[in-house]
C-alpha positions in Angstrom: -10.4 -4.9 -14.9 -13.4 -6.2 -13.0 -13.4 -6.5 -9.2 -15.1 -9.7 -7.8 -16.2 -10.3 -4.2 -16.0 -14.1 -4.0 -18.4 -14.4 -1.1 -21.0 -12.3 -2.9 -20.7 -14.1 -6.3 -24.1 -15.8 -7.2 -23.7 -19.6 -7.4 -24.7 -19.5 -11.1 -21.8 -17.1 -12.0 -19.6 -18.6 -14.7 -16.4 -16.8 -15.8 -14.6 -17.5 -19.0 -11.8 -20.0 -18.5 -9.0 -18.4 -16.5 -5.4 -18.5 -15.3 -5.2 -17.6 -11.6 -2.6 -16.5 -9.2 -3.2 -16.3 -5.4 -1.7 -14.4 -2.5 -1.7 -11.4 -0.3 0.1 -9.2 -2.9 1.0 -6.8 -0.1 3.0 -4.0 -1.8 2.6 -5.6 -5.3 6.4 -5.6 -5.4 8.9 -6.9 -8.0 8.2 -10.6 -7.1 4.5 -10.1 -7.4 5.0 -8.2 -10.7 7.0 -11.1 -12.1 4.2 -13.5 -11.1 1.7 -11.3 -13.0 3.9 -11.2 -16.1 4.1 -15.0 -16.0 0.3 -15.2 -15.5 -0.4 -13.0 -18.5 2.1 -14.9 -20.7 0.4 -18.3 -19.8 -3.1 -16.8 -20.3 -2.1 -15.5 -23.7 -0.7 -18.9 -24.8 -3.8 -20.7 -23.6 -6.4 -18.1 -24.5 -7.5 -17.6 -20.9 -8.5 -14.6 -18.8 -6.3 -13.6 -15.9 -7.4 -13.5 -12.3 -5.5 -12.4 -9.2 -7.1 -13.7 -6.0 -6.3 -11.8 -2.8 -7.5 -12.0 0.8 -9.2 -9.3 2.8 -8.3 -8.9 5.6 -4.9 -10.5 5.1 -4.8 -13.8 7.0 -2.4 -12.6 9.7 -4.6 -9.6 10.3 -7.5 -12.0 11.0 -5.5 -14.2 13.3 -3.3 -11.6 15.1 -5.3 -8.4 14.9 -3.3 -5.3 15.9 -0.2 -7.5 16.4 -0.2 -8.5 12.7 2.6 -7.1 10.5 1.9 -3.6 9.3 0.5 -3.3 5.8 2.5 -2.0 2.9 -0.6 -1.3 0.8 -4.3 -0.9 1.4 -6.9 -2.8 -0.6 -7.4 0.4 -2.7 -3.7 0.6 -3.5 -3.4 -3.1 -4.3 -6.3 -2.9 -6.7 -4.8 0.2 -8.4 -1.4 -1.4 -8.8 -2.8 -4.7 -10.1 -5.0 -2.8 -12.5 -2.0 -1.0 -13.9 -0.4 -4.4 -14.5 -3.3 -5.3 -16.9 -5.1 -8.2 -15.2 -8.7 -9.0 -16.2 -10.1 -9.8 -12.8 -9.2 -9.2 -9.1 -11.1 -11.6 -6.9 -11.3 -10.6 -3.2 -11.9 -13.5 -0.8 -13.3 -12.4 2.5 -11.0 -14.0 5.1 -13.2 -14.9 8.0 -14.0 -18.0 10.2 -15.8 -19.7 7.3 -13.0 -19.2 4.8 -10.3 -20.2 7.3 -12.1 -23.5 7.9 -12.1 -24.5 4.2 -10.1 -27.7 3.7 -7.8 -28.1 0.6 -10.5 -29.7 -1.5 -13.1 -27.0 -0.7 -10.6 -24.3 -1.6 -9.8 -26.1 -4.9 -13.5 -26.2 -5.6 -13.7 -22.4 -5.3 -11.0 -22.1 -7.9 -12.7 -24.5 -10.2 -16.4 -23.6 -9.8 -16.3 -19.8 -9.1 -13.2 -18.8 -11.0 -13.2 -21.5 -13.7 -9.5 -21.8 -13.3 -7.5 -24.0 -15.7 -3.9 -22.9 -14.9 -2.4 -21.6 -11.7 0.7 -19.5 -11.2 1.9 -19.9 -7.6 4.8 -18.9 -5.4 7.5 -21.5 -4.6 6.2 -22.2 -1.1 2.4 -21.8 -1.6 0.1 -23.6 0.9 -3.6 -23.2 1.5 -6.6 -24.6 3.2 -7.1 -25.4 6.9 -3.8 -26.0 8.6 -2.0 -25.2 5.3 -2.8 -28.8 4.1 -2.9 -28.0 0.4 0.1 -27.3 -1.9 1.0 -27.2 -5.6 1.2 -31.0 -5.8 -2.4 -31.3 -4.4 -3.7 -28.8 -7.0 -1.9 -30.7 -9.9 -3.5 -33.9 -8.7 -6.9 -32.1 -8.6 -6.6 -31.4 -12.3 -5.0 -27.9 -12.6 -2.0 -27.0 -14.6 0.4 -25.5 -12.0 3.3 -23.2 -12.7 5.6 -22.2 -9.8 7.5 -18.9 -10.0 11.1 -19.0 -8.9 12.3 -16.6 -6.2 13.0 -13.1 -7.4 16.3 -11.6 -6.0 17.5 -8.1 -5.5 21.1 -7.4 -4.4 21.4 -11.1 -3.7 18.4 -11.4 -1.4 14.8 -12.5 -1.9 12.3 -9.8 -2.7 9.5 -10.2 -0.2 6.9 -8.1 1.6 8.7 -8.9 4.9 11.9 -7.5 3.5 10.2 -4.3 2.3 8.5 -3.8 5.7 11.9 -4.0 7.3 13.5 -1.7 4.7 10.7 1.0 5.2 11.0 0.7 9.0 14.8 1.4 8.7 14.1 4.5 6.6 15.9 3.2 3.5 13.4 4.7 1.0 15.8 4.2 -2.0 16.0 0.4 -1.4 12.3 0.2 -0.8 11.7 1.9 -4.1 14.0 -0.6 -5.8 12.2 -3.6 -4.3 8.8 -2.2 -5.1 9.7 -1.0 -8.6 8.3 2.5 -7.7 8.7 5.0 -4.8 6.8 4.1 -1.7 3.5 6.0 -1.3 0.3 6.0 0.7 -3.0 7.1 -0.7 -5.9 8.3 1.4 -8.5 11.1 1.7 -7.9 14.2 3.8 -10.1 14.0 6.9 -10.7 16.2 9.8 -8.2 15.9 12.7 -8.0 17.6 16.1 -6.5 20.9 14.7 -3.6 20.7 17.1 -1.1 21.6 14.4 -2.9 25.0 13.9 -2.3 25.8 17.6 1.4 25.2 17.0 1.5 27.4 13.8 2.1 24.3 11.7 -1.3 23.3 10.1 -1.4 19.9 8.6 -3.6 17.7 6.4 -4.6 14.4 8.1 -4.6 11.6 5.5 -6.6 8.5 6.2 -4.3 5.5 6.4 -6.8 2.7 5.6 -4.8 0.2 7.6 -4.4 -0.7 11.2 -0.9 0.5 11.3 1.7 1.7 8.6 5.2 0.4 7.9 6.8 3.8 8.5 7.4 5.9 11.6 9.0 9.3 11.8 9.5 12.5 9.8 9.9 12.6 6.1 10.2 14.8 3.1 7.1 14.0 0.9 5.8 14.8 -2.5 2.0 15.1 -2.5 -0.4 14.8 -5.4 -4.2 15.0 -5.5 -5.6 12.0 -7.5 -8.5 14.1 -8.9 -7.1 17.5 -9.6 -3.9 19.5 -9.7 -3.0 20.2 -6.1 -1.0 23.3 -7.0 -3.9 24.7 -9.0 -6.2 24.0 -6.1 -3.9 25.9 -3.7 -3.5 28.8 -6.2 -7.3 29.1 -6.5 -7.8 29.2 -2.7 -4.9 31.6 -1.8 -2.9 32.9 -4.8 -0.3 34.5 -2.7 0.6 31.4 -0.7 1.6 28.8 -3.3 3.8 26.6 -1.1 6.9 24.6 -2.3 6.7 23.0 -5.7 6.8 19.2 -5.7 8.6 17.1 -8.3 5.5 16.7 -10.4 4.1 19.9 -11.9 0.8 19.3 -10.0 2.4 18.3 -6.7 3.5 20.1 -3.5 6.5 19.3 -1.3 5.8 18.9 2.4 7.0 17.7 5.8 5.3 14.4 6.5 4.8 12.8 9.9 3.8 9.2 10.5 3.3 8.1 14.1 1.2 8.2 17.2 2.3 11.7 18.4 3.6 10.7 21.9 4.2 14.3 22.8 0.5 15.1 22.7 -1.7 13.8 25.5 -4.4 11.5 24.0 -7.1 9.3 25.5 -6.4 6.7 22.8 -3.2 7.1 20.7 -3.7 6.3 17.1 -1.5 6.2 14.0 -1.6 9.3 11.9 -0.2 10.4 8.5 0.0 14.2 8.6 1.6 16.6 6.1 2.5 20.2 6.7 2.8 22.3 3.5 5.0 25.4 4.2 3.4 28.7 3.1 0.0 27.2 2.0 -3.5 28.1 3.0 -6.2 26.0 1.3 -9.3 23.9 2.0 -8.2 20.3 1.1 -10.7 18.3 3.1 -12.1 15.3 1.2 -9.5 15.2 -1.5 -7.8 11.9 -2.4 -4.1 12.4 -1.9 -1.0 10.3 -2.8 1.8 10.9 -0.4 5.2 9.7 -1.8 8.0 9.4 0.7 11.3 10.8 -0.5 13.6 11.5 2.4 13.8 10.0 5.9 14.8 12.6 8.5 14.4 10.9 11.9 12.1 8.7 13.9 9.2 10.0 16.0 10.3 11.9 19.1 8.6 12.3 22.5 9.1 16.0 23.2 8.8 17.0 26.9 6.4 19.9 26.2 4.4 21.5 23.4 7.0 24.3 23.2 9.7 21.8 22.6 7.5 20.0 20.0 7.0 23.3 18.2 10.7 24.0 18.1 11.4 20.5 16.9 8.8 20.8 14.1 10.3 24.1 13.1 13.8 22.6 12.9 12.4 19.6 10.9 10.8 21.9 8.3 14.0 23.9 7.9 16.0 20.7 7.2 13.4 19.3 4.8 13.3 22.5 2.9 17.1 22.3 2.6 16.7 18.8 1.2 14.2 20.0 -1.4 16.5 22.9 -2.4 19.5 20.6 -2.6 17.7 17.9 -4.5 16.3 19.5 -7.7 15.4 16.2 -9.4 13.5 13.2 -8.0 15.9 11.5 -5.6 15.4 7.9 -6.9 
């Protein structure tokens, strides 16, 4: 797979003839996966390369800023999932004032001149260009072969990024996994936090979210893997008598995950955090790239009246999540 930045492509760049699909691909869910499978089938029939064109930031993030819907997946995660699906190119279009001002013809010219597109695979309600003036019929008249994917259903309802956001917000991790085709996870590097967890006797890792806000909120049982090494081996090397609780993968650890803004802690500027406490672990994990997979929703974020109440609440959460791990010997979904 090759990653292309459309705004940085030299004007003389000429790709091989391609089949292209276009969208946000937030979550790379079952509907997106069906689109990629169709794209690859058409490309194989016509001897074309495959291109997935995505927007960064996502258009609603450009228009609405912090009020935009929360992201299911970061750019890194999208690229990883699309790469696993076996596409040849991922073309990232920088969504800015210049790009938003493109009319339908200018947008079609990008597909033709920069991506050398011959065939397009589009959603059933795809629109593009300034004021959404372009559609599949316009592109067919412009000379492209256009294939529209029918709506993908799960349990009688359309699979969509909006539905997945709602499902994650409701804490239904099993249904979210069904709609995504995999358990929901967030990937990010461990960064320095404010060390408040240590003062409460519950040290945590602070995982960079790489999005303005997440789809989840609350306390979760999580399975954590390091993307570059065995997390369990790393912990064993740092402190062999404090190995923590084994995760579901042989290299993973089980932990208590928190996603939220920590209302019980006074802050000049509340910010979204993903923090994980590993029971009975002492290790230096800063800088490591972690994948945090969400397994069990315990409850939403609470605004405790004092730090003492917060500490008691965390202690109770950890006990309940360890009971979940003990009572759930195999991966829950």
